[in-house]
C-alpha positions as CSV (number, residue, x, y, z in Angstrom):
1,M,-76.8,241.2,88.5
2,T,-77.1,239.5,92.3
3,I,-76.8,236.1,93.4
4,R,-80.2,236.2,94.8
5,H,-81.6,237.5,91.1
6,R,-79.5,234.6,89.5
7,A,-81.2,232.2,91.8
8,L,-84.4,233.6,91.1
9,T,-84.3,233.3,87.3
10,A,-83.0,230.0,87.8
11,A,-85.9,229.0,90.3
12,A,-88.5,230.9,87.6
13,A,-87.1,228.3,85.0
14,L,-87.2,225.5,86.7
15,V,-91.2,226.0,87.7
16,A,-91.6,226.9,84.1
17,L,-90.0,223.6,83.3
18,A,-92.0,221.6,86.0
19,C,-95.3,222.9,84.5
20,A,-94.4,222.3,81.2
21,A,-93.7,218.7,82.2
22,C,-97.0,217.9,83.8
23,E,-98.9,215.9,82.0
24,P,-101.2,213.4,82.7
25,V,-99.4,209.8,82.9
26,D,-101.7,206.8,82.7
27,D,-99.1,204.3,84.7
28,A,-101.3,201.1,85.0
29,S,-98.5,199.9,87.2
30,E,-99.6,202.0,90.2
31,P,-101.7,200.3,92.6
32,A,-105.6,201.6,92.7
33,E,-105.6,202.3,96.2
34,D,-102.2,204.5,96.1
35,T,-103.8,206.4,93.3
36,A,-107.0,206.7,94.9
37,A,-105.5,208.0,98.2
38,E,-103.7,210.5,96.3
39,A,-106.9,211.3,94.7
40,Q,-108.5,212.1,97.8
41,E,-105.7,213.9,99.2
42,V,-106.2,216.6,96.0
43,E,-109.3,216.9,96.6
44,Q,-109.1,217.9,100.1
45,A,-107.0,220.2,99.3
46,D,-108.8,221.9,96.5
47,A,-111.9,221.9,99.1
48,A,-110.0,223.7,101.6
49,P,-109.7,227.1,100.2
50,E,-113.3,226.8,99.2
51,A,-114.7,225.9,102.6
52,E,-112.6,228.7,104.5
53,D,-113.8,231.3,101.5
54,V,-110.4,231.9,100.8
55,P,-110.0,234.2,97.6
56,R,-109.1,232.4,94.7
57,E,-106.0,234.8,93.9
58,H,-105.1,234.2,97.7
59,A,-105.2,230.3,97.2
60,A,-103.0,230.6,94.1
61,A,-100.6,232.5,95.6
62,L,-100.2,229.9,98.0
63,K,-99.9,227.5,95.3
64,Q,-97.1,229.1,93.7
65,A,-95.4,230.2,96.8
66,E,-94.9,226.4,97.7
67,R,-93.6,225.9,94.0
68,Y,-90.7,228.6,94.9
69,I,-90.2,226.8,98.1
70,E,-90.0,223.3,96.3
71,F,-87.3,224.7,93.8
72,S,-85.2,227.2,95.9
73,A,-84.6,228.6,99.1
74,F,-86.6,232.0,100.0
75,S,-86.6,234.2,103.2
76,E,-90.2,235.6,104.1
77,A,-88.8,238.6,102.4
78,G,-87.7,237.2,99.6
79,L,-90.8,235.3,99.3
80,F,-92.9,238.3,99.4
81,E,-90.9,240.1,96.9
82,Q,-91.1,237.3,94.6
83,L,-94.8,236.7,94.6
84,T,-95.4,240.5,94.5
85,S,-93.0,241.5,92.2
86,E,-94.0,242.4,88.5
87,Y,-90.9,240.4,87.5
88,G,-92.0,237.2,89.8
89,S,-95.7,236.0,90.0
90,G,-97.2,239.8,90.2
91,F,-100.1,238.7,93.1
92,P,-101.1,241.7,95.3
93,P,-99.4,242.3,98.5
94,E,-102.3,240.8,100.7
95,A,-102.3,237.3,98.6
96,A,-98.6,237.1,99.3
97,Q,-99.1,237.7,102.6
98,Y,-102.3,235.1,103.0
99,A,-99.5,232.9,101.0
100,I,-96.6,233.3,103.4
101,D,-98.8,233.3,106.7
102,N,-100.0,229.9,105.5
103,L,-97.2,228.0,104.3
104,E,-95.7,225.4,106.3
105,V,-92.3,226.0,106.2
106,D,-89.2,226.4,108.6
107,W,-87.5,229.7,108.0
108,N,-84.2,228.5,109.7
109,E,-83.7,225.7,107.5
110,Q,-84.5,228.1,104.5
111,A,-81.6,230.0,105.5
112,L,-79.5,227.1,105.8
113,K,-80.4,225.7,102.4
114,Q,-79.7,229.0,100.9
115,A,-76.4,229.3,102.7
116,R,-75.4,226.1,101.3
117,S,-76.5,227.0,97.5
118,Y,-74.2,230.2,98.1
119,L,-70.9,228.0,99.4
120,E,-71.7,225.9,96.4
121,T,-71.1,228.5,93.6
122,F,-69.4,231.0,95.7
123,P,-66.8,229.9,98.3
124,M,-66.6,232.7,100.9
125,S,-66.1,233.7,104.5
126,D,-68.7,233.1,107.6
127,Q,-68.6,236.8,107.6
128,E,-69.3,237.2,104.2
129,L,-71.8,234.8,104.0
130,R,-73.9,236.1,106.8
131,E,-73.8,239.6,104.9
132,Q,-74.8,238.1,101.7
133,L,-78.0,236.0,103.7
134,I,-79.0,239.0,105.3
135,S,-78.4,241.9,102.9
136,E,-81.8,243.4,101.4
137,F,-79.9,242.4,97.7
138,G,-79.1,239.0,98.9
139,G,-81.2,236.3,100.8
140,Q,-83.4,238.9,103.0
141,F,-83.2,236.7,105.9
142,T,-83.2,238.0,109.3
143,P,-79.8,238.2,111.5
144,E,-81.1,235.0,113.6
145,Q,-81.9,232.9,110.5
146,A,-78.4,233.8,109.0
147,D,-76.6,232.9,112.4
148,Y,-78.8,229.6,112.4
149,A,-77.7,228.8,109.2
150,L,-74.1,229.7,109.9
151,A,-74.0,227.2,113.0
152,N,-75.4,224.4,111.1
153,L,-73.5,224.2,108.0
C-alpha cells in the first residue's frame, strides 16, 4: 500500500466523518446578520451552477473536489484520479475535469502541503521526497511543483 493510497483512504474517512457530523445546529448566540449573510452566500453558490447551466454531476464533482482539497493535498492528476476512480467518487472524466478547471487552488501550495505531510510520516532525503512527489504512485505532481515544494520547506 503506497503512501498516497493510505493518505487517500484517510482523506475519504475524514470526508465521511465530516459529512456524518454535518447536522443543523440551532445556535441562538450567533448574530442574525451573520446567519443571513451565510444563507445568502449559500444561495448564491447554489444558484451559480444553475445560472451557468452546469450539469448537476459537474457541480457535484466540483463540490467533492473542494472537500478533498480541504482534507488532504492533491495534485491535478491525483485529484482527477480520485474523482474518477471507482474506489473514489466515480465521476465521469468530463465532470472531474470540470471540477479541476473550476477549482480555486494553488497546485504549488498543494505540493508543499503534501511534502510536509510525507515528511511528518516518513522522514526522507530531498531526492527521495522529490521522487515521491512526482511518482505516478505517489503525489503525481509536476517536477516544477515538486521543486517548488522542496524550495519552500
